[in-house]
Every structure is written in C-alpha cells, then in structure tokens.
C-alpha positions in Angstrom: -1.2 -20.8 8.1 0.9 -18.7 6.0 0.0 -18.4 2.6 1.9 -16.6 0.0 1.2 -15.0 -3.0 0.5 -18.3 -5.0 -2.4 -19.4 -2.4 -3.4 -16.0 -1.5 -6.0 -15.5 -4.6 -7.2 -19.0 -4.1 -7.8 -18.8 -0.2 -9.9 -15.9 -0.9 -12.1 -17.3 -2.9 -13.0 -20.1 -0.6 -11.8 -19.4 2.7 -13.8 -22.6 4.1 -14.1 -22.4 7.7 -11.6 -20.3 8.9 -12.7 -17.9 11.3 -9.6 -15.5 12.0 -7.9 -13.7 8.2 -5.0 -11.3 8.8 -4.2 -9.1 5.5 -1.2 -7.0 5.8 1.4 -5.3 4.4 2.4 -2.1 3.0 0.2 -2.2 -0.1 -2.8 -0.7 1.9 -5.0 -0.6 -1.8 -4.4 -4.1 -1.8 -5.1 -5.0 2.0 -8.3 -3.2 1.6 -9.3 -4.7 -1.7 -8.7 -8.0 -0.3 -10.2 -7.6 2.4 -13.8 -5.9 1.2 -13.9 -8.6 -1.5 -13.1 -11.7 1.0 -16.0 -9.8 3.5 -18.4 -9.7 0.3 -17.5 -13.0 -0.8 -18.3 -14.4 3.1 -21.4 -12.0 3.4 -22.8 -11.4 0.2 -22.7 -7.3 0.6 -21.0 -4.8 2.0 -23.7 -2.8 3.2 -25.9 -5.9 5.5 -25.7 -4.7 8.7 -26.9 -8.1 10.2 -24.1 -10.0 8.1 -21.2 -7.7 8.3 -19.9 -5.6 11.5 -17.4 -3.2 11.0 -14.5 -2.2 13.8 -12.2 0.2 14.3 -8.9 -1.3 15.9 -10.2 0.8 19.0 -13.1 -1.4 19.2 -10.8 -5.5 19.5 -12.9 -6.0 22.6 -16.4 -5.8 21.3 -14.4 -9.3 18.9 -15.7 -12.2 21.3 -19.1 -10.9 21.2 -19.4 -10.1 17.9 -17.5 -13.5 17.0 -20.4 -15.2 18.7 -23.6 -13.8 17.1 -25.6 -15.5 15.0 -26.5 -13.3 11.9 -30.1 -12.3 11.9 -31.8 -14.0 8.6 -29.2 -16.9 8.6 -25.9 -17.4 6.9 -22.1 -16.5 8.1 -21.6 -13.1 9.9 -18.4 -11.6 8.6 -16.6 -8.8 10.7 -14.1 -6.1 9.5 -11.6 -4.8 12.2 -9.3 -2.0 10.4 -6.0 -0.7 11.0 -4.8 -3.8 13.9 -1.8 -4.5 15.5 0.0 -6.3 18.4 -2.5 -4.1 20.5 -5.6 -6.7 19.5 -4.1 -9.9 19.6 -5.3 -10.6 22.5 -9.2 -9.5 21.6 -8.3 -12.2 18.6 -7.0 -14.8 20.5 -10.0 -14.6 22.9 -12.4 -14.4 20.0 -10.7 -17.9 18.4 -11.4 -19.4 21.8 -15.4 -18.8 21.3 -17.5 -21.7 19.7 -19.0 -19.3 17.0 -18.4 -19.3 13.6 -18.1 -16.2 12.6 -15.4 -14.8 10.3 -12.7 -12.2 11.4 -10.8 -10.3 9.1 -8.5 -7.3 10.0 -6.2 -4.7 7.7 -2.9 -4.3 8.9 0.4 -1.7 7.9 3.5 -3.4 7.6 3.9 -6.3 10.8 7.3 -7.9 10.8 9.0 -11.0 11.4 8.5 -10.6 15.3 4.8 -9.0 15.4 2.7 -10.9 18.1 -0.5 -11.2 16.2 1.1 -11.6 12.7 2.5 -14.9 14.2 -1.3 -16.0 15.5 -2.6 -15.8 12.2 0.4 -18.0 10.9 0.1 -20.6 13.5 -3.3 -20.7 14.7 -4.8 -24.0 13.1 -7.9 -21.4 12.5 -6.7 -18.5 11.2 -4.4 -17.4 8.0 -2.3 -14.0 7.1 -2.3 -13.0 3.7 0.2 -9.6 3.5 0.5 -7.3 0.5 3.9 -6.1 -1.0 4.1 -3.1 -2.9 5.5 -4.8 -6.3 8.1 -3.8 -7.0 9.9 -2.2 -10.2 10.1 -5.2 -12.0 7.4 -6.4 -11.5 5.2 -2.7 -12.1 5.6 -3.4 -16.4 4.2 -6.7 -16.4 1.1 -6.3 -14.2 0.9 -3.2 -16.5 0.6 -5.0 -19.6 -1.4 -8.3 -18.5 -3.7 -6.1 -16.8 -4.2 -4.7 -20.3 -3.8 -7.9 -22.1 -6.6 -8.9 -20.8 -9.3 -6.6 -21.8 -7.6 -6.3 -25.2 -5.6 -3.9 -25.2 -1.5 -3.5 -26.3 1.4 -1.4 -25.4 4.3 -0.6 -27.1 7.3 -1.2 -25.4 8.9 2.1 -24.5 5.0 3.3 -23.8 5.3 0.3 -21.2 8.7 1.3 -20.1 7.5 5.2 -19.6 3.9 4.0 -17.7 5.7 2.1 -14.9 8.2 4.5 -14.0 5.5 7.4 -13.6 3.5 5.2 -11.7 3.1 5.2 -7.4 4.2 1.9 -7.3 0.7 0.3 -5.5 -1.5 -2.2 -7.0 -4.2 0.5 -6.4 -2.0 2.7 -8.6 -1.2 0.3 -11.2 -5.0 -0.7 -11.0 -6.2 2.5 -12.0 -3.6 3.8 -14.7 -4.7 0.5 -16.6 -8.4 1.7 -16.4 -7.8 4.7 -17.7 -5.0 3.0 -20.7 -8.0 0.8 -21.7 -10.2 3.7 -21.7 -8.4 5.7 -23.6 -7.2 3.2 -26.2 -10.8 1.3 -26.6 -11.2 -2.4 -27.5 -8.7 -4.1 -29.6 -6.0 -0.8 -29.8 -2.5 -0.2 -29.0 -0.9 2.5 -26.9 1.8 4.2 -27.7 4.4 6.5 -26.4 2.4 9.4 -26.7 -0.8 8.1 -25.6 0.9 7.1 -22.0 1.7 11.2 -22.0 -1.8 12.2 -22.2 -3.1 9.2 -20.0 -0.8 9.5 -17.1 -0.4 13.2 -17.3 2.2 13.9 -14.2 -0.1 15.9 -12.2 2.1 17.7 -9.9 4.9 14.8 -10.7 7.9 16.6 -10.8 6.9 18.9 -8.2 5.5 15.6 -6.4 9.4 14.2 -6.8 11.2 18.0 -5.6 8.7 17.9 -1.8 9.9 14.7 -1.6 13.8 14.6 -2.4 13.6 17.8 -0.5 12.3 16.1 2.7 14.7 13.5 2.6 17.3 15.8 1.7 16.8 17.1 5.0 15.9 20.7 3.6 12.4 21.8 5.1 11.6 25.0 3.9 12.2 23.3 0.3 9.9 20.5 0.9 7.2 22.9 1.7 7.3 25.1 -1.0 7.4 21.8 -3.7 4.7 20.5 -1.8 2.5 23.3 -2.2 3.3 23.5 -5.6 2.7 19.8 -6.1 -0.9 20.5 -5.1 -1.4 23.4 -6.8 -0.8 21.9 -9.5 -3.3 19.4 -9.2 -1.3 16.2 -6.9 -3.6 14.5 -4.4 -1.9 14.1 -0.9 -2.8 10.4 -0.7 -0.9 10.5 -4.6 1.7 12.5 -2.5 2.5 9.7 0.1 2.5 6.4 -2.1 5.2 8.4 -4.4 6.8 8.9 -1.3 6.6 5.3 -0.7 7.9 4.2 -3.6 10.7 6.9 -2.7 11.1 4.8 0.4 11.5 2.0 -1.1 14.0 2.4 -3.9 16.3 4.4 -0.9 16.1 1.1 1.7 16.8 -0.9 -1.0 20.2 1.3 -2.0 20.8 1.4 2.3 20.9 -2.1 1.6 23.3 -2.0 -0.7 25.4 0.5 1.1 25.3 -1.6 4.1 26.7 -4.6 2.2 29.8 -2.0 0.8 28.4 -0.4 -2.6 29.0 2.8 -2.8 25.9 5.0 -3.2 26.5 6.1 -6.5 26.6 2.3 -7.5 23.7 1.0 -5.3 21.7 4.7 -7.4 22.5 2.5 -10.5 21.0 -0.2 -9.5 17.8 1.1 -9.3 14.9 0.0 -11.3 13.8 2.6 -12.5 16.2 4.6 -12.9 16.0 7.6 -11.1 16.0 11.0 -13.6 19.6 12.9 -13.9 18.2 15.5 -12.4 16.9 14.0 -8.9 20.3 11.9 -8.2 22.6 14.0 -6.4 19.2 14.4 -4.1 18.7 10.8 -3.8 22.2 10.2 -3.2 22.5 12.8 -0.5 19.6 11.1 0.3 21.0 8.1 1.0 23.6 9.1 3.2 21.5 10.3 6.1 19.6 7.4 5.9 20.0 4.1 7.6 17.6 1.5 7.3 15.8 1.2 10.4 14.8 4.8 10.1 13.7 4.1 6.7 11.2 1.7 8.1 10.3 3.7 10.6 9.7 6.6 8.1 7.6 3.8 5.7 5.5 3.0 8.6 4.6 6.9 9.4 3.7 7.5 5.7 1.1 4.6 5.6 0.0 5.7 9.0 -0.8 8.9 6.8 -2.5 7.6 4.0 -4.2 5.6 6.5 -5.5 9.2 8.0 -6.1 10.7 4.8 -9.3 8.3 3.8 -10.6 9.1 7.6 -13.9 10.4 7.7 -13.6 15.2 8.0 -9.4 14.8 7.4 -7.2 17.5 5.5 -5.4 15.2 3.7 -3.0 18.0 2.5 -2.4 18.9 5.4 -1.4 15.1 6.9 0.6 15.4 3.4 2.8 18.0 4.6 2.9 17.6 7.5 4.5 13.9 7.1 7.0 15.6 4.6 7.7 18.1 7.0 8.1 15.7 10.2 10.9 13.4 7.6 12.9 16.9 6.7 13.4 17.7 10.6 14.5 13.7 10.8 16.6 13.8 8.3 18.3 16.9 8.9 19.1 15.3 12.5 
C-alpha cells in the first residue's frame, strides 16, 4: 500500500493489521520521528526489550525469526530495522511469509521507484510505504507559521520570510526553529524580524554556505578552509549536512530547468527562497558542473553521511569535512 502525505498521519495513528511499514526518504528527521512514534504507539514504549527489537540492516536475516516471536507478557511485538535497502528485500519478504503478527518498521533513505523493497512495500497486501520528503521552499514558511499558530504565537510577514530562508529545510530543523521561537515569544507573543535575527542566529551559516558553495564549485582548498571556520563558529556537522542537502535540492531544480532549455541565470532566479546576491556567482558555476544524476548521487552521499554522524563513536566534523571535500573533487572532474 502506497500512502501519500494526507493518508500517512491517519495510518500511523492506526496501522491496523499491517505487518510491514517502510518509512523512507531524504527527510531523515521525519523518517526517524515517524518510525519511532509508530513503534511507541504499538509497543507502548521504546524501552521494553520484550515488546521492541531494534536491528541494523546487517541483521536483516533475523527478521523472519523475530517476526514469529511472541512478545513476553502479551501484546504485539515491534521490530525496528534501520538503514534498509534492496539487499534487505528478501528478508522482509520472508518475514511477511510467516504466520506471526509482529510489526516490522523499516527506515531507509531516498529509495527510487525501481527499488525492490519499495515496490514490495507498496504492492504487498500486508505492507505499507510512506515517503518523507524535505519541505520545499514554498512549504517551509507555512509549516513554520502553522507550528507557531498552534502554540498561540504569531509572526510578522517579513520575520516569517527571513526565518524560512534561514532554515536548513528538513522537518527536524523546522521543528527545532519553531520550538525556540515559541519559547522566546511566550504565550500570545508575536515574533518580529529582530526576534528571528536573535533566536535563529546564523551560527556558522555564512561559512557553511561558503564551504558548500566552494565544494559544489570544485574548489577543495576553499571548502576545507570554510568548513574549518564554520565549525570554529559553532556550526554542527549535521547542520552543515542539512544545509548541503537543501542546496543540492535547489541545484537539482536548477539542473531540471536547464535541461528543459532555461539558461542558468533564469534557473537561479526561479529558486525559492532566493539565493543571496553574494552567493549567486558560485551557485551559477556549480549549476554548470552538476547534472541531475550526479546531484542525486550527491544527495544520497550526504544522507548517508548524516546517518553516519549519528552513530555511536563517530566523529561528525570529520564526516562532514570528508563529504564536502569528496564533492569538491567530484565537481573538479
């Protein structure tokens, strides 16, 4: 069963007898939040080892066994498996062939329409697939405004435009920004332009963009220098990667427009939110170096890097640096 954005929340509140749910897409924070919320709803807790089993993709061969195991003390068992792809499709199919009633929840990256696992989840009668896409520029402002309104906080139009332009794009970044603004304004408050400038300060934002622009324009030394500045200024590695993902999404839209016959400047002018004047030369240069297949591969690389940053024992700053320098070398050809 393939669920669209309107159906997803209703299904996640009550998945019925569904036995396999694939939650995937480039919005990794939304993927994680939805998977864990569904697991908590069925198992009652994320801390009960008798009701919840967590697996890595490398442990997928355990799925059939886990799917038939009864939860100690009763209730439905949940198996949460991370970072899945087509290699895990046979194990998922084997789990679905068992007689158990456990719910397998799998999280994955940006699986395309040819993915065997995605096809299995969309077509099998006991399965469901939910895609989680990064909000586009047009959606970020309304989403932030809705979150503030739900908490009884207003925001001026110019402040909303500035806030939406400063966000990295993922749902997690939007939720974090909304929470900080709500706490700052207080019940019944209204966010002004100055408030956004204070609360959503650009810790390392300028240097982050400098590093990303340099990388996508094929300048490794400038990218390395700028990412060092961004980290020194307080930018988190995951934040750098999320800004990178947002920029790659914008670059992909430009590549699509250019492939249809638009010139790079017109493609740049169509981007929302608009690209700051200071960055436009670098972005146009990058648009001349990157075509859509390479951009899709770069998005996948950035998503994997973000996931790696969240693993125990990782060095996130090194991962972000290696990702940008790798893209810079790719752009140089």
